[in-house]
KOLDO-989010 format. One record per residue: residue number from 1; residue in three letters; x, y, z of N, C-alpha, C in turn. Coordinates in steps of 0.001 Angstrom, whole numbers. Layout:
residues N
{NUM 'ALA' {X Y Z} {X Y Z} {X Y Z}}
...
This chain:
residues 303
{1 'UNK' {-16806 -35654 59961} {-16626 -36240 58819} {-17771 -35937 57779}}
{2 'UNK' {-17382 -35206 56456} {-18300 -34822 55509} {-19192 -35822 54934}}
{3 'UNK' {-20533 -35547 54763} {-21400 -36514 54165} {-21335 -36302 52868}}
{4 'UNK' {-21108 -37586 51952} {-20917 -37536 50611} {-21604 -38650 49883}}
{5 'UNK' {-21756 -39650 50532} {-22133 -40926 50154} {-23515 -40814 49287}}
{6 'UNK' {-23535 -41781 48409} {-24661 -42041 47623} {-25046 -40534 46749}}
{7 'UNK' {-23909 -39719 46323} {-24510 -38768 45713} {-23389 -38852 44191}}
{8 'UNK' {-23762 -37822 43247} {-23281 -38288 41839} {-22822 -36555 41461}}
{9 'UNK' {-21320 -36583 41317} {-20705 -35400 40907} {-20220 -35372 39526}}
{10 'UNK' {-20311 -34256 38949} {-19676 -34019 37514} {-18324 -32964 37772}}
{11 'UNK' {-17369 -33446 37203} {-16132 -32758 37244} {-15591 -32330 36120}}
{12 'UNK' {-15590 -31181 35648} {-14712 -30868 34101} {-13406 -30588 34468}}
{13 'UNK' {-12494 -30859 33463} {-10819 -30588 33404} {-10405 -31680 34588}}
{14 'UNK' {-10736 -32671 34372} {-10173 -34111 35328} {-9655 -34895 34579}}
{15 'UNK' {-8954 -34806 33628} {-8118 -35663 32740} {-6575 -35694 32903}}
{16 'UNK' {-5971 -35091 34189} {-4697 -35313 33971} {-4246 -35679 35344}}
{17 'UNK' {-3374 -36841 35588} {-2945 -37276 36637} {-1857 -36147 37216}}
{18 'UNK' {-2078 -35855 38659} {-1503 -34856 39196} {-1945 -33488 39061}}
{19 'UNK' {-3207 -33272 38503} {-4092 -32279 38175} {-5343 -32123 39301}}
{20 'UNK' {-5676 -30800 39568} {-6794 -30602 40432} {-7930 -31258 40088}}
{21 'UNK' {-8432 -31366 38742} {-9370 -32082 38737} {-9549 -33231 39075}}
{22 'UNK' {-8429 -34188 38566} {-8546 -35517 39113} {-8266 -35985 40640}}
{23 'UNK' {-7749 -34890 41347} {-7633 -34956 42796} {-8786 -34852 43433}}
{24 'UNK' {-9962 -33975 42730} {-11350 -33591 43438} {-12268 -34898 42991}}
{25 'UNK' {-12008 -35495 41718} {-12597 -36700 41391} {-12180 -37726 42618}}
{26 'UNK' {-11040 -37956 42638} {-10657 -38962 43650} {-11116 -38828 44877}}
{27 'UNK' {-11032 -37534 45458} {-11349 -37406 46849} {-12828 -37295 47160}}
{28 'UNK' {-13640 -37144 46088} {-15028 -37283 46189} {-15413 -38622 46237}}
{29 'UNK' {-14936 -39590 45428} {-15060 -40979 45121} {-14527 -41567 46417}}
{30 'UNK' {-13501 -41240 47167} {-13348 -41570 48385} {-14291 -41443 49592}}
{31 'UNK' {-15404 -40485 49199} {-16166 -40263 50193} {-17669 -40986 49714}}
{32 'UNK' {-17449 -41719 48801} {-18505 -42635 48099} {-19498 -41917 47087}}
{33 'UNK' {-18938 -41131 46478} {-19686 -40240 45351} {-19109 -40744 43964}}
{34 'UNK' {-20235 -40956 43396} {-20132 -41543 41771} {-19684 -40300 40984}}
{35 'UNK' {-18384 -40559 40370} {-18170 -39346 39396} {-18333 -39305 37919}}
{36 'UNK' {-18603 -38430 37226} {-18709 -38323 36059} {-17651 -36968 35809}}
{37 'UNK' {-16519 -37631 34921} {-15404 -36690 34652} {-15291 -36272 33162}}
{38 'UNK' {-15130 -35008 32773} {-14903 -34452 31635} {-13968 -33903 31268}}
{39 'UNK' {-13014 -33897 30225} {-12004 -33098 29775} {-11992 -33179 28210}}
{40 'UNK' {-11271 -32059 27709} {-11202 -32046 26015} {-10851 -32993 25240}}
{41 'UNK' {-9658 -33942 25992} {-9387 -35050 25393} {-8962 -34714 23850}}
{42 'UNK' {-7922 -33762 23717} {-7682 -33567 22307} {-6245 -32777 22292}}
{43 'UNK' {-5310 -32724 21415} {-4194 -31862 21351} {-4520 -30637 21722}}
{44 'UNK' {-3549 -29896 22483} {-3685 -28629 22709} {-4047 -27578 21599}}
{45 'UNK' {-4811 -26740 21799} {-4721 -25667 20647} {-3414 -24910 20619}}
{46 'UNK' {-3302 -24238 19578} {-1953 -23346 19402} {-2181 -22319 20432}}
{47 'UNK' {-1106 -22263 21120} {-675 -21311 22369} {-1218 -21825 23489}}
{48 'UNK' {-1528 -22774 23727} {-2100 -23337 24994} {-1205 -24594 25212}}
{49 'UNK' {-620 -24553 26578} {503 -25639 27146} {-105 -26870 27306}}
{50 'UNK' {721 -27819 26718} {173 -29345 26859} {-369 -29811 28528}}
{51 'UNK' {278 -29231 29318} {-212 -29756 30648} {-1637 -29255 31030}}
{52 'UNK' {-2233 -28477 30223} {-3665 -27965 30436} {-4689 -29127 30023}}
{53 'UNK' {-4314 -29772 29068} {-5184 -30888 28151} {-5306 -31962 28810}}
{54 'UNK' {-6191 -32887 29276} {-6202 -34115 29474} {-6459 -34925 28426}}
{55 'UNK' {-5886 -36137 28226} {-6110 -37098 27058} {-7037 -38104 27289}}
{56 'UNK' {-7517 -38660 26330} {-8652 -39487 26572} {-8152 -41058 27368}}
{57 'UNK' {-6762 -41434 26992} {-6165 -42594 27413} {-6076 -42400 28897}}
{58 'UNK' {-5640 -40967 29519} {-5389 -40822 30717} {-6533 -40578 31452}}
{59 'UNK' {-7702 -39789 30992} {-8786 -39777 31669} {-9417 -41031 31891}}
{60 'UNK' {-9448 -42040 31071} {-10074 -43347 31033} {-9109 -44318 32293}}
{61 'UNK' {-7981 -43940 32503} {-6819 -44624 33205} {-7538 -43916 34753}}
{62 'UNK' {-7605 -42840 34862} {-8055 -42305 35976} {-9239 -42788 36727}}
{63 'UNK' {-10400 -42948 35755} {-11345 -43407 35997} {-11389 -44849 36563}}
{64 'UNK' {-10532 -45533 35666} {-10350 -46956 36060} {-9740 -47251 37765}}
{65 'UNK' {-8661 -46190 37962} {-8251 -46277 39086} {-9228 -45900 40214}}
{66 'UNK' {-10176 -45124 39876} {-11147 -44526 40778} {-12021 -45856 41212}}
{67 'UNK' {-12542 -46593 40336} {-13329 -47690 40218} {-12715 -48945 41009}}
{68 'UNK' {-11432 -49039 40833} {-10639 -50132 41437} {-10028 -49734 42820}}
{69 'UNK' {-10227 -48326 43404} {-10029 -47936 44548} {-8741 -48094 44813}}
{70 'UNK' {-7752 -47658 43732} {-6299 -47900 43585} {-5512 -46637 43770}}
{71 'UNK' {-6289 -45443 43803} {-5451 -44439 43899} {-4539 -43908 44709}}
{72 'UNK' {-4781 -44819 46276} {-4152 -44439 47134} {-2737 -45194 47319}}
{73 'UNK' {-2567 -46427 45848} {-1378 -47024 45993} {-156 -46234 45164}}
{74 'UNK' {-598 -45061 44585} {259 -44472 43795} {1480 -44126 44699}}
{75 'UNK' {2884 -44217 44314} {3935 -43622 45020} {3771 -42233 45102}}
{76 'UNK' {4051 -41625 46290} {4184 -40138 46547} {5278 -39565 45584}}
{77 'UNK' {5140 -38438 45002} {6208 -37777 43982} {6431 -36654 44322}}
{78 'UNK' {7508 -36053 44238} {8093 -34639 44915} {7266 -33614 44340}}
{79 'UNK' {6684 -32938 45126} {5990 -31954 44968} {4441 -31792 45209}}
{80 'UNK' {4170 -33093 45414} {2655 -33626 45803} {2084 -34070 44572}}
{81 'UNK' {1631 -35214 44640} {867 -35971 43605} {-632 -36196 44221}}
{82 'UNK' {-1267 -36562 43284} {-2686 -37087 43645} {-2775 -37811 44514}}
{83 'UNK' {-1814 -38602 45119} {-1712 -39598 46117} {-1372 -39106 47291}}
{84 'UNK' {-1037 -38000 47503} {-347 -37537 48613} {-1193 -37168 49800}}
{85 'UNK' {-2481 -36900 49476} {-3582 -36642 50405} {-4237 -38066 50865}}
{86 'UNK' {-4204 -39115 50133} {-4964 -40299 50155} {-4308 -41153 51300}}
{87 'UNK' {-4843 -41933 51833} {-4942 -42713 52910} {-4486 -44071 52011}}
{88 'UNK' {-3515 -44937 52674} {-3423 -46171 51875} {-4624 -47193 51677}}
{89 'UNK' {-4672 -47865 50642} {-5947 -48633 50463} {-6109 -49459 51606}}
{90 'UNK' {-5177 -50317 52289} {-5695 -50808 53206} {-6167 -49901 54369}}
{91 'UNK' {-5951 -48795 54319} {-6770 -48253 55573} {-7984 -47563 55304}}
{92 'UNK' {-8042 -47360 53893} {-9627 -46801 53528} {-10834 -47895 53524}}
{93 'UNK' {-11997 -47456 53934} {-12970 -48491 53967} {-13409 -48841 52497}}
{94 'UNK' {-13818 -50027 52548} {-14370 -50458 50935} {-15463 -49691 50333}}
{95 'UNK' {-15366 -49376 49386} {-16407 -48514 48808} {-16855 -48997 47125}}
{96 'UNK' {-17806 -48618 46637} {-18361 -49287 45583} {-18819 -48014 44559}}
{97 'UNK' {-18113 -47192 43975} {-18578 -46069 43182} {-18241 -46284 41641}}
{98 'UNK' {-18960 -45699 40883} {-18584 -45689 39462} {-17893 -44264 38999}}
{99 'UNK' {-16966 -44614 37996} {-16480 -43543 37468} {-16768 -43402 35833}}
{100 'UNK' {-17273 -42374 35438} {-17395 -42096 33800} {-16899 -41252 33241}}
{101 'UNK' {-15739 -41464 32432} {-14960 -40695 31498} {-15781 -40344 30754}}
{102 'UNK' {-15650 -38682 30087} {-16139 -38223 28925} {-15474 -36982 28247}}
{103 'UNK' {-15490 -37138 26929} {-14950 -36096 26167} {-16071 -34890 26354}}
{104 'UNK' {-15356 -33676 26199} {-16229 -32310 26521} {-15585 -31316 26231}}
{105 'UNK' {-16009 -30396 25320} {-15659 -28918 25211} {-16400 -27947 25899}}
{106 'UNK' {-15807 -27737 26871} {-16868 -26704 27756} {-17365 -25314 26805}}
{107 'UNK' {-16901 -25230 25970} {-17025 -23736 25210} {-18109 -24028 24238}}
{108 'UNK' {-18651 -25504 23839} {-19555 -25781 22989} {-20861 -26218 23624}}
{109 'UNK' {-22051 -25615 23479} {-23347 -26134 24059} {-23800 -27353 23471}}
{110 'UNK' {-23241 -27814 22256} {-23791 -29175 21865} {-22880 -30253 22511}}
{111 'UNK' {-21632 -29984 22458} {-20815 -31036 23364} {-21155 -31112 25004}}
{112 'UNK' {-21777 -29973 25646} {-21998 -29794 26914} {-23178 -30687 27038}}
{113 'UNK' {-24206 -30446 26169} {-25452 -31142 26225} {-25197 -32795 25921}}
{114 'UNK' {-24295 -33307 25113} {-24060 -34708 25045} {-23388 -35020 26241}}
{115 'UNK' {-22577 -34417 26802} {-22095 -34872 28129} {-23189 -35031 29157}}
{116 'UNK' {-24035 -33944 29278} {-25073 -34358 30113} {-26034 -35452 30006}}
{117 'UNK' {-26438 -35649 28647} {-27400 -36593 28294} {-26383 -38008 28932}}
{118 'UNK' {-25112 -38136 28649} {-24439 -39287 29155} {-24537 -39409 30827}}
{119 'UNK' {-24580 -38499 31488} {-24227 -38520 32728} {-25873 -38985 33103}}
{120 'UNK' {-26809 -38073 32663} {-28218 -38775 33120} {-28613 -40041 32723}}
{121 'UNK' {-28080 -40479 31711} {-28300 -41801 31378} {-27771 -42914 32245}}
{122 'UNK' {-26472 -42373 32736} {-25494 -43157 33612} {-26097 -43097 34930}}
{123 'UNK' {-26338 -42086 35500} {-26633 -42042 36746} {-27775 -41350 37224}}
{124 'UNK' {-28581 -40856 36421} {-30226 -40343 36594} {-30117 -38905 37450}}
{125 'UNK' {-28872 -38330 38044} {-29034 -37222 38571} {-27747 -36400 38647}}
{126 'UNK' {-27573 -35187 38988} {-26117 -34706 39265} {-26396 -34202 40541}}
{127 'UNK' {-25875 -34131 41857} {-26082 -33470 42899} {-24889 -32628 43241}}
{128 'UNK' {-23815 -32688 42360} {-22427 -31952 42635} {-22116 -31549 41378}}
{129 'UNK' {-21828 -30362 40900} {-21098 -29734 39938} {-19948 -29029 40326}}
{130 'UNK' {-18626 -29355 39722} {-17651 -28887 40046} {-16661 -28258 38702}}
{131 'UNK' {-16773 -26940 38427} {-16434 -26465 37239} {-14994 -26003 37333}}
{132 'UNK' {-14200 -26872 37012} {-12708 -26922 36935} {-11930 -26756 35889}}
{133 'UNK' {-12426 -27259 34706} {-11745 -26883 33320} {-11380 -25278 33229}}
{134 'UNK' {-9929 -25023 32870} {-9460 -23729 32519} {-8122 -23894 31774}}
{135 'UNK' {-8170 -22543 31201} {-6737 -22524 30437} {-6285 -21163 30453}}
{136 'UNK' {-5126 -20864 30071} {-4609 -19556 29870} {-3930 -19662 28201}}
{137 'UNK' {-3910 -18597 27546} {-3571 -18548 26104} {-2718 -17157 26164}}
{138 'UNK' {-1375 -17388 25615} {-477 -16414 25328} {-340 -15497 26353}}
{139 'UNK' {-65 -15699 27610} {95 -14515 28526} {1316 -13462 28016}}
{140 'UNK' {1047 -12113 28292} {1519 -11356 27527} {1341 -9951 28140}}
{141 'UNK' {2162 -8874 27868} {1583 -7428 28368} {517 -7341 27504}}
{142 'UNK' {-433 -6335 28057} {-2152 -6112 27356} {-1596 -5392 25989}}
{143 'UNK' {-505 -4360 25743} {-189 -3865 24719} {0 -4778 23573}}
{144 'UNK' {392 -5794 23841} {1046 -6733 23181} {9 -8277 22928}}
{145 'UNK' {-777 -8178 23632} {-1415 -9400 23677} {-2384 -9497 22464}}
{146 'UNK' {-2322 -10845 21918} {-3217 -11073 20937} {-4685 -10967 21194}}
{147 'UNK' {-5556 -10354 20156} {-7106 -10476 20747} {-7531 -11771 21006}}
{148 'UNK' {-6872 -13097 20097} {-7518 -14210 20178} {-7163 -14733 21355}}
{149 'UNK' {-6009 -14583 22060} {-5526 -14842 23330} {-6513 -14558 24462}}
{150 'UNK' {-7030 -13396 24456} {-7625 -12515 25348} {-9175 -13403 24849}}
{151 'UNK' {-9758 -13463 23891} {-10962 -14031 23805} {-11085 -15493 24152}}
{152 'UNK' {-10044 -16409 23803} {-10174 -17699 24236} {-9897 -18032 25487}}
{153 'UNK' {-9239 -17162 26221} {-8960 -17313 27784} {-10421 -17210 28420}}
{154 'UNK' {-11042 -16259 28062} {-12363 -15854 28621} {-13062 -16861 28114}}
{155 'UNK' {-12977 -17263 27016} {-14204 -18446 26566} {-14069 -19649 27193}}
{156 'UNK' {-12926 -19905 27667} {-12864 -21380 28137} {-13064 -21109 29817}}
{157 'UNK' {-12661 -20260 30239} {-12433 -20096 31662} {-13936 -19409 32445}}
{158 'UNK' {-14252 -18339 31524} {-15301 -18014 32144} {-17004 -18278 31625}}
{159 'UNK' {-17017 -18154 30146} {-18228 -18683 29365} {-18251 -20396 29588}}
{160 'UNK' {-17217 -20902 29609} {-17533 -22226 30080} {-17986 -22929 31468}}
{161 'UNK' {-17781 -22094 32297} {-18456 -22265 33551} {-19738 -21726 33473}}
{162 'UNK' {-20057 -20655 32759} {-21476 -20306 32481} {-22218 -21406 31667}}
{163 'UNK' {-21922 -21733 30688} {-22398 -22855 29680} {-22879 -24187 30648}}
{164 'UNK' {-21528 -24756 31279} {-21828 -25969 32167} {-22976 -25828 32939}}
{165 'UNK' {-22884 -24807 33972} {-23739 -24620 34818} {-25417 -24187 34256}}
{166 'UNK' {-25372 -23482 33175} {-26403 -23235 32713} {-27435 -24491 32264}}
{167 'UNK' {-26582 -25455 31711} {-27096 -26881 31187} {-27334 -27728 32431}}
{168 'UNK' {-26625 -27925 33422} {-26555 -28646 34739} {-27897 -28357 35595}}
{169 'UNK' {-28076 -27121 36003} {-28815 -26366 36709} {-30443 -26879 36793}}
{170 'UNK' {-30985 -26815 35514} {-32386 -27486 35466} {-32412 -28980 36106}}
{171 'UNK' {-31900 -29862 35563} {-31647 -31059 36303} {-31580 -31301 37717}}
{172 'UNK' {-30521 -30301 38323} {-30196 -30138 39622} {-31593 -29601 40417}}
{173 'UNK' {-32168 -28541 39916} {-33376 -27997 40559} {-34518 -28831 40724}}
{174 'UNK' {-34791 -29492 39333} {-36190 -30314 39135} {-35649 -31637 40209}}
{175 'UNK' {-34955 -31745 40493} {-34603 -33152 41258} {-35328 -32733 42773}}
{176 'UNK' {-35138 -31715 43111} {-35641 -31031 44420} {-34926 -31652 45598}}
{177 'UNK' {-33861 -31899 45322} {-32803 -32685 46505} {-31777 -31370 47106}}
{178 'UNK' {-31996 -30172 46182} {-30977 -29376 46352} {-29514 -29714 45527}}
{179 'UNK' {-28343 -29242 45810} {-27333 -29143 44985} {-25843 -28451 45440}}
{180 'UNK' {-24762 -28914 44842} {-23727 -27979 45318} {-22895 -27620 44129}}
{181 'UNK' {-22622 -26554 43773} {-21796 -26126 42641} {-20611 -25514 43055}}
{182 'UNK' {-19420 -26000 42711} {-18191 -25405 43204} {-17401 -24896 42125}}
{183 'UNK' {-16995 -23758 41728} {-16576 -23006 40615} {-15045 -22733 40891}}
{184 'UNK' {-14050 -23001 40125} {-12614 -22897 40097} {-12189 -21380 39633}}
{185 'UNK' {-12001 -20779 40555} {-11446 -19312 40256} {-10133 -19616 40447}}
{186 'UNK' {-9350 -18502 40992} {-7858 -18580 41224} {-7513 -17225 42137}}
{187 'UNK' {-6540 -17335 42721} {-5797 -15967 43625} {-5727 -15032 42743}}
{188 'UNK' {-5449 -15299 41298} {-5404 -13935 40282} {-6622 -13419 40221}}
{189 'UNK' {-7664 -13887 40647} {-8993 -12972 40459} {-8806 -11916 41514}}
{190 'UNK' {-7972 -12166 42631} {-8044 -10822 43613} {-6779 -10253 43823}}
{191 'UNK' {-5614 -11009 43401} {-4230 -10716 43356} {-3659 -10735 41869}}
{192 'UNK' {-4104 -10107 40931} {-3541 -10060 39448} {-2034 -9670 39454}}
{193 'UNK' {-1313 -10426 38537} {132 -10347 38247} {179 -9644 36920}}
{194 'UNK' {1353 -9104 36750} {1356 -8649 35249} {1389 -9720 34221}}
{195 'UNK' {1200 -9311 32808} {1041 -10464 31733} {394 -11275 31809}}
{196 'UNK' {-811 -11271 32884} {-1974 -12334 33232} {-3294 -11613 33230}}
{197 'UNK' {-3344 -10561 32465} {-4888 -9867 32626} {-5693 -10774 31939}}
{198 'UNK' {-5784 -11308 31085} {-6961 -12250 30505} {-7158 -13407 31218}}
{199 'UNK' {-6241 -14011 31894} {-6490 -15032 33076} {-7405 -14317 34141}}
{200 'UNK' {-6485 -13378 34616} {-7022 -12623 35665} {-8567 -12269 35763}}
{201 'UNK' {-8693 -11460 34561} {-10165 -11153 34299} {-11143 -12220 34236}}
{202 'UNK' {-10543 -13369 33691} {-11556 -14321 33348} {-11902 -15363 34693}}
{203 'UNK' {-10821 -15064 35733} {-11383 -15878 36984} {-12153 -14788 37879}}
{204 'UNK' {-11740 -13440 37722} {-12687 -12499 38526} {-14072 -12840 37930}}
{205 'UNK' {-14211 -12989 36637} {-15496 -13244 36102} {-16111 -14421 36850}}
{206 'UNK' {-15327 -15536 37038} {-16214 -16790 37479} {-16602 -16176 39069}}
{207 'UNK' {-15534 -15772 39976} {-15955 -14934 41157} {-17420 -14466 41193}}
{208 'UNK' {-17502 -13296 40184} {-18627 -13017 40501} {-19839 -13477 39928}}
{209 'UNK' {-19649 -14376 39069} {-20735 -15102 38630} {-21158 -16251 39657}}
{210 'UNK' {-20234 -16700 40412} {-20502 -17403 41563} {-21568 -16602 42983}}
{211 'UNK' {-21059 -15348 42981} {-21822 -14463 43992} {-23142 -14235 43560}}
{212 'UNK' {-23217 -13968 42039} {-24512 -13617 41357} {-25576 -15069 41517}}
{213 'UNK' {-24939 -16073 41311} {-25842 -16940 40798} {-26226 -17728 42336}}
{214 'UNK' {-25360 -17642 43266} {-25614 -18041 44650} {-26872 -17444 45200}}
{215 'UNK' {-27200 -16126 44906} {-28315 -15609 45246} {-29680 -16103 44373}}
{216 'UNK' {-29504 -16747 43373} {-30408 -16924 42508} {-31105 -18342 43022}}
{217 'UNK' {-30091 -19205 42949} {-30762 -20490 43308} {-30658 -20812 44899}}
{218 'UNK' {-30511 -20340 45677} {-30352 -20530 46949} {-31923 -20935 47600}}
{219 'UNK' {-33084 -20402 46967} {-34201 -20871 47465} {-34578 -22424 46969}}
{220 'UNK' {-33591 -23006 46151} {-33535 -24287 45838} {-32792 -25242 46541}}
{221 'UNK' {-32322 -24868 47711} {-31329 -25566 48181} {-30092 -25792 47553}}
{222 'UNK' {-29764 -24966 46537} {-28426 -25096 45664} {-27360 -24232 46500}}
{223 'UNK' {-26307 -24535 46963} {-25189 -23724 47026} {-24108 -23448 45963}}
{224 'UNK' {-23734 -22437 45825} {-22590 -21949 44987} {-21506 -21242 45478}}
{225 'UNK' {-20295 -21977 45522} {-19188 -21232 46222} {-18018 -21434 45047}}
{226 'UNK' {-16988 -20593 45508} {-15568 -20731 44513} {-14538 -20843 45314}}
{227 'UNK' {-13646 -21714 44855} {-12101 -21813 45442} {-11047 -21071 44421}}
{228 'UNK' {-10177 -20419 45074} {-9211 -19567 44574} {-7842 -20192 44842}}
{229 'UNK' {-7286 -21254 44168} {-6135 -21811 44390} {-4978 -20850 44293}}
{230 'UNK' {-3833 -20799 44819} {-2945 -20222 44574} {-1675 -20770 43982}}
{231 'UNK' {-496 -20976 44435} {602 -21750 43600} {429 -23378 44096}}
{232 'UNK' {-284 -24132 42947} {-478 -25304 43620} {391 -26082 42413}}
{233 'UNK' {1219 -27110 42966} {2147 -27851 42222} {1559 -28827 41023}}
{234 'UNK' {1038 -28486 40111} {635 -29160 38829} {1381 -28919 37659}}
{235 'UNK' {1176 -29785 36525} {1872 -29278 35357} {1850 -28041 34796}}
{236 'UNK' {626 -27240 34982} {298 -25980 34439} {1204 -25043 35246}}
{237 'UNK' {1398 -25338 36655} {2235 -24441 37430} {3602 -24463 37225}}
{238 'UNK' {4053 -25681 36643} {5543 -26038 36346} {5874 -25077 34904}}
{239 'UNK' {4773 -25277 34031} {5164 -24613 32833} {4964 -23188 33114}}
{240 'UNK' {4129 -22653 33884} {4232 -21032 34179} {5433 -20769 34871}}
{241 'UNK' {6123 -21578 35789} {7464 -21275 35963} {8536 -21167 35024}}
{242 'UNK' {8529 -22398 34128} {9312 -22305 33080} {9233 -21072 32281}}
{243 'UNK' {7940 -20653 31856} {7648 -19617 31062} {8479 -18411 31712}}
{244 'UNK' {8219 -18283 33252} {8713 -17017 34030} {10358 -16986 33650}}
{245 'UNK' {10935 -18083 33880} {12378 -18464 33883} {12987 -17867 32487}}
{246 'UNK' {12121 -18101 31519} {12533 -18044 30135} {12320 -16463 29630}}
{247 'UNK' {11274 -15840 30250} {11147 -14384 30006} {12302 -13560 31014}}
{248 'UNK' {12407 -13814 32204} {13155 -13278 32933} {14745 -13661 32903}}
{249 'UNK' {15162 -14770 32125} {16232 -15128 32029} {17023 -15526 33411}}
{250 'UNK' {16210 -15862 34171} {16829 -16552 35277} {16688 -18236 35560}}
{251 'UNK' {17519 -18683 36141} {17320 -20135 36422} {16010 -20717 36988}}
{252 'UNK' {15484 -21689 36495} {14298 -22137 36874} {14265 -22419 38218}}
{253 'UNK' {15281 -23132 38862} {14977 -23241 40593} {15105 -21923 41377}}
{254 'UNK' {15667 -20973 40868} {15334 -19490 41577} {14081 -19083 41368}}
{255 'UNK' {13366 -19470 40212} {12216 -18893 39893} {11215 -19478 41009}}
{256 'UNK' {11346 -20888 41072} {10560 -21583 42066} {10620 -21026 43370}}
{257 'UNK' {12158 -20997 43878} {12536 -20634 45158} {11811 -19371 45396}}
{258 'UNK' {11822 -18281 44629} {11233 -17165 44889} {9664 -16840 44990}}
{259 'UNK' {9056 -17910 44111} {7865 -18113 44277} {7253 -18524 45935}}
{260 'UNK' {8204 -19741 46081} {7767 -20361 47539} {7886 -19477 48704}}
{261 'UNK' {9063 -18531 48447} {9332 -17396 49456} {8043 -16427 49655}}
{262 'UNK' {7336 -16291 48637} {6236 -15690 48916} {5139 -16143 49721}}
{263 'UNK' {4975 -17320 50027} {4199 -18145 50469} {4405 -18591 52131}}
{264 'UNK' {3670 -17605 52980} {3766 -17988 54648} {4097 -19434 54709}}
{265 'UNK' {3239 -20496 54196} {3084 -21656 54750} {4591 -22333 54263}}
{266 'UNK' {5141 -21652 53354} {6679 -22102 53136} {6797 -23320 52177}}
{267 'UNK' {5564 -23524 51369} {5555 -24560 50525} {4800 -24318 49469}}
{268 'UNK' {4729 -25124 47895} {3573 -25226 47063} {2488 -25944 47739}}
{269 'UNK' {1303 -25555 47116} {361 -26189 47588} {53 -27692 46503}}
{270 'UNK' {-584 -28337 47139} {-852 -29766 46153} {-2270 -29917 45676}}
{271 'UNK' {-2692 -30775 44678} {-4078 -30761 44122} {-4945 -31406 45543}}
{272 'UNK' {-4478 -32131 46370} {-5075 -32657 47458} {-5414 -31464 48441}}
{273 'UNK' {-4733 -30238 48559} {-5267 -29104 49369} {-6474 -28534 48690}}
{274 'UNK' {-6487 -28490 47599} {-7682 -27967 46853} {-8860 -29084 46950}}
{275 'UNK' {-8550 -30002 46782} {-9614 -31389 46750} {-10158 -31340 48192}}
{276 'UNK' {-9604 -31289 49177} {-10084 -31310 50409} {-11401 -30459 50842}}
{277 'UNK' {-10825 -28946 50093} {-11868 -28112 50824} {-13098 -28426 49626}}
{278 'UNK' {-12893 -28624 48308} {-14047 -29004 47420} {-14977 -29879 48118}}
{279 'UNK' {-14307 -31183 48517} {-15250 -32052 49395} {-16082 -31388 50389}}
{280 'UNK' {-15418 -30569 51093} {-16303 -30207 52399} {-17564 -29320 51538}}
{281 'UNK' {-17039 -28502 50723} {-18231 -27626 50220} {-19338 -28460 49515}}
{282 'UNK' {-19020 -29549 49264} {-19768 -30257 48206} {-20576 -31274 49147}}
{283 'UNK' {-20219 -31312 50518} {-20975 -32118 51602} {-22124 -31481 52141}}
{284 'UNK' {-22984 -32436 52875} {-24287 -31614 53691} {-24100 -30450 54594}}
{285 'UNK' {-22535 -31143 55161} {-22066 -29805 56184} {-22103 -28487 55730}}
{286 'UNK' {-21939 -28267 54524} {-21858 -27101 54012} {-23018 -26432 53231}}
{287 'UNK' {-24237 -26884 53752} {-25701 -26457 53392} {-25749 -24925 53749}}
{288 'UNK' {-25230 -24194 54580} {-25321 -22748 54964} {-24351 -21921 54453}}
{289 'UNK' {-23346 -22599 53675} {-22383 -22033 53040} {-22562 -21576 51554}}
{290 'UNK' {-22785 -20062 51124} {-22997 -19962 49917} {-22527 -18873 49509}}
{291 'UNK' {-22238 -18360 48028} {-21668 -17420 47621} {-20341 -16792 48026}}
{292 'UNK' {-19535 -17817 48664} {-18096 -17552 49223} {-17244 -17742 48109}}
{293 'UNK' {-16030 -17044 48416} {-14700 -17102 47900} {-13702 -17571 48596}}
{294 'UNK' {-12946 -18914 48571} {-12183 -19323 49371} {-11054 -19450 48740}}
{295 'UNK' {-9878 -18643 49205} {-8323 -18876 48686} {-7943 -20424 49294}}
{296 'UNK' {-7211 -20886 48685} {-6148 -22110 49145} {-4898 -21800 48522}}
{297 'UNK' {-4139 -20777 49469} {-2806 -20147 48790} {-1892 -20442 49979}}
{298 'UNK' {-1635 -20938 51070} {-729 -21061 51988} {-553 -19540 52609}}
{299 'UNK' {-1738 -18729 52593} {-1548 -17390 52972} {-755 -16512 52224}}
{300 'UNK' {-697 -16718 50841} {104 -15690 50037} {-626 -14446 49930}}
{301 'UNK' {-1737 -14444 49842} {-2699 -13361 49539} {-2627 -12231 50913}}
{302 'UNK' {-2196 -12581 51983} {-1900 -11737 53340} {-802 -10879 53141}}
{303 'UNK' {309 -11190 52206} {1515 -10383 52338} {1355 -9092 51416}}
């Protein structure tokens, strides 16, 4: 069993039920971790699909569920909900964790510093950082891609990871307890697809940042790893399938079936599949693992 209790985690992009960030927060809390949860909590900017942005009411609801320990009572939904990996409430040990919801723009150093100030005031330290916030703007052929779509995708997915990590690292290092940083990259970083150049480039940048930083902070007992999800059944993935169906003029169900056919495991992943790995990488047992890239794909990259 992974050792997580009595730690404090900061997770960005955690404001959507059924999303990877929320699943990570819930999984860490299940292990006894106090969780600080950030999301933009604003209407999606032009060109960004609604599933990508957590709203304030939703973020607060997820935090309240974590504190009540009620996440395991959610009914399982087709395709995998955040509850599909959780034991039932009666089977879980009693736990007393705190969950702090916060608004943050990961592209804005002032907003990030305000978030960090809140976390330190509430918990006094950060042991685990999960850089999960991400976005994709205007997927299209490179020759037709809007300059702003490229810039904004890189700004959120790559620069956002850099800025949050840069802000958190001093507190993590000065605490002299070591720490864990888990960055959310993507299968697109190593298996790019057409029309996704900006997204793939941004996630490849996260992978490279992970491996460079891991060498810099190992001396402080801080590990840095990246998780590369593949086809995970989230609102963002469903939006991607809808977009592909529209562009290719194929039925939505056919697009989904074709996607699943490329996965040796024979199914889409769930947010819980990702959260379980993140929990391990955040634990004491993973102290000798750093600078690594972990695909969570059902084997898709093997084909």
